[in-house]
C-alpha positions in Angstrom: -14.8 -12.8 15.0 -14.7 -8.9 13.2 -11.8 -7.1 12.7 -11.8 -3.7 14.2 -12.0 -1.3 12.2 -8.9 1.0 10.9 -8.5 4.7 11.7 -7.7 7.2 10.3 -4.1 7.5 12.0 -3.3 4.3 11.5 -4.5 4.5 7.9 -2.3 7.6 6.8 0.0 5.9 7.7 -0.1 3.0 6.0 0.0 5.1 3.0 2.5 7.2 3.8 4.8 3.7 4.6 4.2 2.6 1.5 4.2 5.9 -0.8 7.8 6.0 1.1 8.6 2.7 0.0 7.8 2.5 -4.2 10.2 6.4 -4.0 13.0 4.4 -2.7 12.3 1.8 -5.2 11.8 4.0 -7.4 15.2 6.3 -7.6 17.3 3.2 -6.2 16.0 -0.5 -8.3 15.8 -1.1 -12.0 12.8 -0.2 -13.6 11.8 -3.4 -15.6 8.5 -4.8 -15.6 9.0 -7.1 -12.4 9.6 -4.3 -10.4 6.7 -2.9 -11.6 4.4 -5.7 -11.2 5.7 -5.8 -8.0 4.4 -2.0 -6.9 1.2 -2.8 -8.6 0.5 -6.0 -6.9 1.6 -4.5 -2.9 -1.1 -1.5 -4.1 -3.5 -3.8 -4.6 -2.4 -5.9 -1.1 -1.6 -2.4 0.8 -5.1 -0.4 -0.7 -7.6 -3.1 -0.9 -8.3 -4.0 2.7 -8.0 -0.5 3.3 -11.0 -0.1 0.5 -13.2 -2.5 1.7 -12.3 -1.5 5.8 -13.5 2.3 4.8 -16.9 0.9 2.7 -18.6 -0.6 5.5 
């Protein structure tokens, strides 16, 4: 079963929410290696599917 493509509005909402989350974490959390690694991993989880979706 094929998934539907994401619309530009859906992609924009996902990216904006991810950026807000990262800014919040950077402002209020202790920045250590685990925090930076978590941000990078969440970015991969968010942006790889978006990239694959827009590539098709």
